C-alpha positions as CSV (number, residue, x, y, z in Angstrom):
1,X,147.7,167.4,81.3
2,X,146.1,170.4,79.5
3,X,147.4,173.9,79.9
4,X,143.9,175.0,80.8
5,X,140.5,173.4,81.2
6,X,137.2,174.0,79.4
7,X,136.1,176.6,82.0
8,X,139.3,178.6,81.6
9,X,139.0,178.4,77.9
10,X,135.4,179.6,78.0
11,X,136.3,182.5,80.3
12,X,139.1,183.5,77.8
13,X,136.7,183.4,74.8
14,X,134.0,185.4,76.6
15,X,136.3,188.3,77.3
16,X,135.0,191.2,75.1
17,X,137.8,192.6,73.0
18,X,140.2,189.7,73.7
19,X,138.7,187.5,71.0
20,X,137.5,188.1,67.4
21,X,134.1,186.5,68.3
22,X,133.1,186.4,72.0
23,X,129.6,185.4,70.8
24,X,130.7,182.0,69.5
25,X,128.5,179.1,70.8
26,X,130.3,176.9,73.3
27,X,128.9,173.5,74.0
28,X,130.6,171.9,77.1
29,X,131.0,168.2,76.9
30,X,132.2,166.8,80.2
31,X,132.2,163.9,82.6
32,X,131.9,166.4,85.5
33,X,128.1,166.7,86.0
34,X,128.1,167.8,89.6
35,X,125.8,170.7,90.3
36,X,128.8,172.9,91.3
37,X,130.5,172.2,87.9
38,X,127.3,172.9,85.9
39,X,126.9,176.2,87.7
40,X,130.5,177.1,87.1
41,X,130.1,176.3,83.4
42,X,127.0,178.5,83.2
43,X,128.7,181.3,85.0
44,X,131.8,181.1,82.7
45,X,129.5,181.6,79.7
46,X,128.9,178.1,78.3
47,X,126.0,178.1,75.8
48,X,124.9,174.5,76.2
49,X,126.0,171.7,78.6
50,X,126.2,168.0,78.0
51,X,127.4,165.4,80.6
52,X,129.1,162.2,79.4
53,X,128.1,159.7,78.2
54,X,126.5,161.7,75.4
55,X,124.3,160.5,72.6
56,X,124.5,161.7,69.0
57,X,120.8,162.8,69.3
58,X,121.6,164.9,72.4
59,X,124.6,166.6,70.7
60,X,122.6,167.2,67.5
61,X,119.8,168.8,69.5
62,X,122.2,171.2,71.3
63,X,123.9,172.1,68.0
64,X,120.6,172.7,66.3
65,X,119.5,174.9,69.2
66,X,122.5,177.2,69.1
67,X,122.2,177.5,65.3
68,X,118.5,178.0,65.0
69,X,117.6,179.7,68.3
70,X,120.6,181.5,69.7
71,X,120.1,183.1,73.1
72,X,120.8,186.8,73.5
73,X,124.0,187.8,75.3
74,X,124.1,189.7,78.5
75,X,126.7,192.2,79.3
76,X,127.2,193.6,82.9
77,X,130.2,194.6,84.9
78,X,130.5,191.1,86.2
79,X,129.3,188.8,83.4
80,X,129.4,188.5,79.7
81,X,127.8,185.5,78.0
82,X,124.6,183.9,76.8
83,X,121.4,184.9,78.7
84,X,120.9,182.2,81.4
85,X,117.2,182.7,81.3
86,X,115.6,180.3,78.9
87,X,112.0,181.3,79.4
88,X,111.3,184.9,78.7
89,X,107.6,184.9,79.7
90,X,106.0,188.0,81.2
91,X,104.6,185.9,84.0
92,X,107.7,186.2,86.2
93,X,106.8,188.4,89.2
94,X,109.8,187.9,91.5
95,X,112.6,190.4,92.3
96,X,115.2,191.3,89.7
97,X,118.2,189.2,90.7
98,X,120.9,190.6,88.5
99,X,123.4,192.5,90.6
100,X,125.0,195.8,89.8
101,X,124.0,198.0,86.9
102,X,121.3,197.2,84.4
103,X,122.2,194.5,82.0
104,X,122.8,195.3,78.3
105,X,121.0,192.7,76.2
106,X,122.7,191.9,72.8
107,X,120.6,190.0,70.3
108,X,122.6,187.4,68.3
109,X,121.5,186.7,64.7
110,X,120.7,183.0,64.0
111,X,123.5,181.3,62.1
112,X,121.1,180.2,59.4
113,X,120.1,183.8,58.7
114,X,123.8,184.7,58.4
115,X,124.4,182.1,55.7
116,X,121.4,183.2,53.7
117,X,122.6,186.8,53.7
118,X,126.1,185.9,52.6
119,X,125.0,183.9,49.6
């Protein structure tokens, strides 16, 4: 039995100041695909989510997505992790649903750009 599960590990990684890189991409691979578990994973700060059984193609697509097109990070009093909003169109007209103070948006440089600058 593990000391902690993937959700607990994700929460520990996403604690600003507690980890050398809280912006690291986290791809959750799990057999627990219930809606409650997916929402818990999202709320813990998981970057991508895959339910078992997984295919090599699905895993490759998730890895490619986090490398080429990383989502910005959101920092509020109650949440730190990748922006849950995948579509940033200006057509949204609903109410602002983030609770508390205004969220700080932190842009993450694509990993491919980082490798180019370090060469």
